[in-house]
N, C-alpha and C positions, 0 to 999 in steps of 0.2 A: 756368120753366128761364129766361126773359127776363129775371122778376124776379132771381135769383141771378146770373145773367151782367153785367147792369147794377152788381149791389152791387158785384164783381169788378174791374170796371172803374171804378168808383169809388174803390174800395180801393187801386189800384194807383196814381190818378193823388193819392191824398193822398201816400202810401209817398214816390213819384219828386219830388214836392213838399218833401214834407218833408226828404228826400238833397239836393236843390238847397238847400234853408234853409239847411243845417248845410256844404255844399260853398260856395256865399256865405259863410258867414262864417268859414270858414277862408279866404277866401279872401282875404277885410277884413284878419284876424289875422295874415297873409302878406305885407301890403301894408308896405312903410317910412312910417317918420314924415312929414310934411308936410317937415319941417329935414332927412329924410337924404335925401327927395326932390329936395330941392333942391342939395344938392351933388352926388348922381350926377347930374344935371342939369347941373352947373356944371362937375366934371370930365371930364363926357361918357365916362360907366361906365351900364353897363345893368343893371340888377338882379340878372341870371342870374348876373353876377359876384362878388355878392356872397350871405354866409350867412350868417344868425346865431342866435344860443339862447339864451334867458336861464332857466335852469333851477331851480325852489322845492325842493329837496330835502328841505325838512320835509313836506311837502305830495306829493312826488314827481307833479311836474308840468311841465310848459314853459307858461312864463307868456307868452314872446312867439318867432318862428321865422319863420326867412325861411331856404328853399330848404335846409332844416333835414336833411333827407337825403339831399342831395345832395354827392357827393365832390368833396373839394377837396387841394390839397394842404397840408399841414398845418408845411413848413418846420420852422423851429425848436420847436413844439410838441410836433415827434416825440420831445423832449427829454423830455417832461413821461414820459411813458409809461414811457420807458428809465429814468431815477433810482428810480420807484417801484418797476419790477420789479428794479434792480439791487437795491434796497434791502431789498425783499423777499426776494430769496434769499439774497445773502450776509451780509444785516444789519448793519445802523448802525453794528460796531465794526470791520468789515474796514478791513483797510488790507493794502498792497502792501509787500512786502519786496523788496528789493535785499540780495545780500550780497558780501563780499569772502574768498574763503577761499585757502587756498594749499600746497603740497603738496610737500615736502621740508625739509632742516637747513639755519637761517641758520648760516652760519659767516663770521665778520669780518665784517658788514654785508653777504654776499652770502648770498641767495636761491637756495639750490641747487633749483629746481624751478621751478613755474609758478605763477604767480596767475589765480584764477579771479573774473571778473563776471559775477554769476549774478541775470539778473535777470526779472519776473515779470509785466513788463508796465506800471509806475507811469506814467502819464501826467502828472504833477506832479513829474519829476526833472528838475533846473536842473543847470547847471556849480558854481552854487553851493554844493549840495548834496555836489559832488566834492571839494568840499577835507578833509569829514571823512573820505572814505575816504582821503587822500593824508595825513590825520595818525595814523590807525592806522597804516601804512605805517611812517612815521620813528621814532611811540612803539615799533615793533616791532623798531626799529634797523637795519632793512633800507635801505639803500643801492645794490643794484644787484640785480635779477632777471639770472639765466641762463639762465631759460626765458620761457616766452610768456606774455604777457593775455591767459588761454583764456575767450570770450565762452560763457555756458552760458543756455539758454535754460528758464527755467523755468515749464512748462505755459501759453504763449502763441502768438498767432498771428500773420505778419508781414503786410502789403498794402504796398506799392507807396503806394497813394493810399486816402484815406478812403471817395474816390468817384469814379466816374468821372463827373465833374460839372464843365463848366464851362473853362475856359482854365487851362491845366496847371501854369501858373506864382504860381496861387496861396494866399497862406501859411494858409488859412483849409481847406484842402485835402491836408494835407502826407501821408507813410506813417507807416504803427503796427509797433511794433515791441516785442519783446519788453523791450529798453532803449531808452524814449524819455528826451528832453535836449530840454531849452528848448523845449516846446512843438514839436521834430520843424523845426524852421527853423532856417539858418544865416546869418550877418551877412555881406554881400558889399561891402567896401571899394573906396572909388574914389579912385584919388589921379594926380599929375601934371599932370593937363589936365582941363579941363571940357569937349571932346570925346573922343566914346568910342573913337575909332579910336587916337588918341596915347594915353589914359590906362591906369593899369596896375590891375588888378584883381587881388585876392587876401582871402581867410575869413580870419574874427575868429573862434576861434584859427587862425593856417596848419594847415591840414590838408591832406596830401596825396592823400586819397582824393575830393577833390573836383575837379574838373578846370574851370577857363574857359578858353571859347575866346573870340574875337572873329568874328563872321559879318557879311561887309560886302556881305549882303544884307538888305531889310526882312523880319521876322517874319510871321507871319499880324498881321491888324488887331487891335490891343488886349492885345498879348501882348508882355510886356519883355523878359523868361527864354526859354529855349528848350531843354526835357528832352531829351538829345541820348540816351539809353538808358545804359546802364550795366554793368561784367562783375561778380562776386562781390564784389569789394572796392572799387567804385570808383562815382562816378557824375559824368554832364560836363553844363553848362550853357553855354550860350550868351548872350556878348550881341549885341547887330545895333548896327553903326554908325550904323545910321538910327535910331536911337532916345536919348533920352536919360534920364540916370540922376544919381540924386542918389549924396552922397558914402557913405550907407552906403545898402544895401539889404536886405532879408527874401528870402530864399528856400526853400520847400519840401524839406525832405529825402525823398529816397526811401527810403534807406536808412537811419533813424537809428543804428541799431546799431553799424553801421561806426563811423559821425563821433561816438558814444557813445564810442568805442572810442580811437580817434584823442584827442579833446579829454581823456581821460586819460590816455593816455601825453604828452600834452602839456602837462599840469600835475604831472604825476609827475617829468619835467624838468625844469622850472620850480622845484620843491623839491628839486634836487638829486637826485634817486631816478632812476638809471640802467633804462631801460626800451624794449624798440624793437620788439618784435614783438605782432603779435597774429593769431587766430583762433580759430573759431566750434569748441567741441567739448563733450564731455562733462566732467559734474564728478563728476573722482577723485579731489576734493581732502580734508582728513585733517584739517583745522584752519579755525576761522572767525580771522578779523582782525577785522572788522568786519559789521555788520548794520546798515541804516536801512529804518527803516517809514516809511511815507507816512502824511498825513493821514487819521484814517479817514474809511469811507465817506460819511460825514454831509455830511463837509467836503466832498470833489469832488465830489458832487453836487450841493451845494449852489451851488458855483462854476460847474458846469454849466450851471444853470439863469440864476446870475444875470447870468454873463457869454457865455452860450451857447457855450461852450466844446465844439469840434466832435470835438476830442482826446479832450477829458475823458468825454463821453458814448460813442463809439467803446470805450474801454477799459472803461468797465463793466459796458456793455452783452458784450462780449466775454467779462469774467471772469465775469458772472452765469451766459451761457446755457453753458461751458465747466463750470460747477458741473452744472446739469442734464445737463449730455449732453458728454462729454468726446469725442468725435469731432468736433465743432465745430472749423471750420479758414477758417472768413470771415467775415467781419462778414456778410456777404447769410446766410452758416449761422445764425448768432447771431439775426438780426434773425427769419429764422422760426420757431427755438427761442423767444421772447419773444411770438411772436403765439401757438403753439400755448400758452405757458402764459395768456395773458389768455382765449382760448375755454374752455382748460378754468374757468378761477375765475371767468368774469363771465358765460359763456355764449355760445354761438352766435350771441344774435338781438344782442348788445351789439356784437360784433366783428365781423361777415361784413361787413360795407362796407370796414372797416380792412383797409391793406397796407401792412407792415413790409418796406423794404428795406433800412434800418439804424436806429442810436440815433440819429443828430446831425440828420436831417431833411436832410440834405444831396444831395437825389434828388426829381426829380418822381415816381417810382414810389413813395412813400410817401403813401398816401391815407387819408382818414378824413372822414368828419362833425362836422359843430357839434353835434348833438345827442349822437352819441355820448361826445365830448369835455366839454362841459358834463355831463353827467350823471354824467361817471366821476366828474371832479372833486368832484363834490357827494358822490359815493357813499362817497370815502375822505376826507370833511372830517374824520372822526374816528379817524383812523388816524397811529398814532404810532411811533415810531423812537427806543427810549432815553429819551423823555420829547419827543422834538421831534417835534411835529407835522408832516405833508408839506406840508400847505397852508404852511405858514413858509416853504419853500423858492422860492415867489412872490417877485419883486421887489414893492413898496409906492411906487405913484405919488407923486412929489416927494419921496423918497428914495432908493431904488437900484437898480441896472441899469437897462435900457434903457429904462424910464418914470422916471428920476430926475427928467427934465426936462420928463418932459411929465404929463400930467393933474395941474399941479399949480397949478390953482387952487384959491381958498378952496371952492370947491363939489365938488371931486374930488379935491385933494393927501389922503392919507392913507384914502383909501376905497377906491381900486382896488388889487385886489393882482393881476399879470398877471404871464405869460412871454410875450414877443415872439415870434414866430417870422416872418422874410422873407428870401424871394429876392430876383431879377429879377424883377418884375412879380408878387410874392405880397407880400402884409402881412396878417399874423394877428394874434392876440392872444387869449389864453383868462387864465380866473382867476375869483375871484369878489371880491364889492362890497359894500360895508358901504351901506346905503340912507340917507336923510335919515330915512327911520321905524325906523332899527334892525334892517332885515331884513339878512341874510346871504344873498345869489341867486348864481348858477352859469352860467358865459356862457364864451362862446367865440364870435369875430367872425373870417370869413376872409372875404380877397380877393384872387382871383385873375384875370388877366388870362391865360384858360387858350390862347388861340391865341398871341399873343405869348410868351409862359411855352414852349411847345411849340417855337415856331419856334426857340428860341433853343438847343434839344436839335441842330440839325440841324447841318450841317459848318461847319467857320468861316469869315467872308466878311464886305467891310465891310457889306453892311446890315446886318450881326446885330452887329457893333460898334459902327454908328450906333442900334440899335436897344438896347442894353447901354448906351448912352450917356443914353437916354433913361429910362431904370428907376429911377431915385434920383427924378426928378420925379412921375415916377407913384407908388411907394412914398408921400414926400409930401403929394402929394394925398390918396392913402386915408387916413393917419394923421386926417386931417379926418370922416372916416364912423367911423371906429374909437372918436376920442374923444367925436363928439358921441352917437354910441350911448350911450355908457356915462353919460356924464352926464346923459343924460337917464332911463337906467333910475334913476339914484341920486336924481334929485326924483320921476321918477313913483310908486317902490315905497317 
């Protein structure tokens, strides 16, 4: 009996030793290289703010990891999930349609009825495209419209903001609507004086739906323009006499379809067509005057990835989610629909640690791990959409996108394919690399200063404005970590 107990004790000791050896090996594997450790020390960044995973898809194993199961804010890396989801649901040849229809007879150049501008949420629609609609009206011989311009929503949603995130005057966070125009931003012109109190402000083109008001008090720290609310047909913005403004500024739109309608009317009048009123209504038109189709989804998704366009990403997310579930009525609901699709397609264990709040990444609510993302990129390496590999949507170091001027050394240029993602105190990159030995490996690298990023979500004040001012320096410093890791992996593997 004593001998039996001794054997059990020895066995337990051996097993514990083996477990400790493996734990120690894992700990060593999870430590940054000496060079990365030096950089982290130099920029005073704890390794708890860094996560990375390098994945070998051919052999289905991770080669290097750090904090790989810890949830981080992906920022614009969320667009990777969104682009793949939209292409999978809508198909690569999907395009948005914007139509101009009419009802009533045309007599002596007068349309005895209404025009109907029907939008389906095209995020790429710009003022330059509108000339096609105007020319179609002229070709039809219409010089006057007795009725109204009816704005028709063809199965899309409207949001005042893409996300409840940051200061309210940031152009990367405009509204979303069934009629989008010019990236849902408007231009504000300043004339007559360098001083705000004496200057004249007006929109380009001049539209009555946007009011500009002078405020003789300072705004909250860091804010240049203040949104003062709106009624159903207009929106109002204030400028502060305490702020300096350039001769031409851009401001996000909160009701893009109203701005689109007024711009349409302005351009029609500039082309000698009398058209005065608009309203939101239903389509009871009888004939089509003109139809515009956007670039196909491959192109839009590619632009969303390359230029990290938030509007494009949310628009394709919503369209895809609404195809799956017609009851979708918000970006948040669309994001949940996308998460459900990923869980069904790839399994609970792959995406259980991911939280999807939107499609652009413009929120710290979005969360994922470097393991999840790097493995996903590796697993879809052979996925094609009409002959176009999904991985070709990533930018190439030294060539295009946000890494055109990064990683363009003799050792790294044209070897790193990546999508960047950044917010204040968030700086990430993910994609794949071609190593010196000819291997293709898949990676995700996240850097998040969790404390400072969370602080920025609080009510704005001077401290937070100072914190925001230091974010660019922090992000630039962390570029060293991302780029050095990638160069090390290219040389090592």
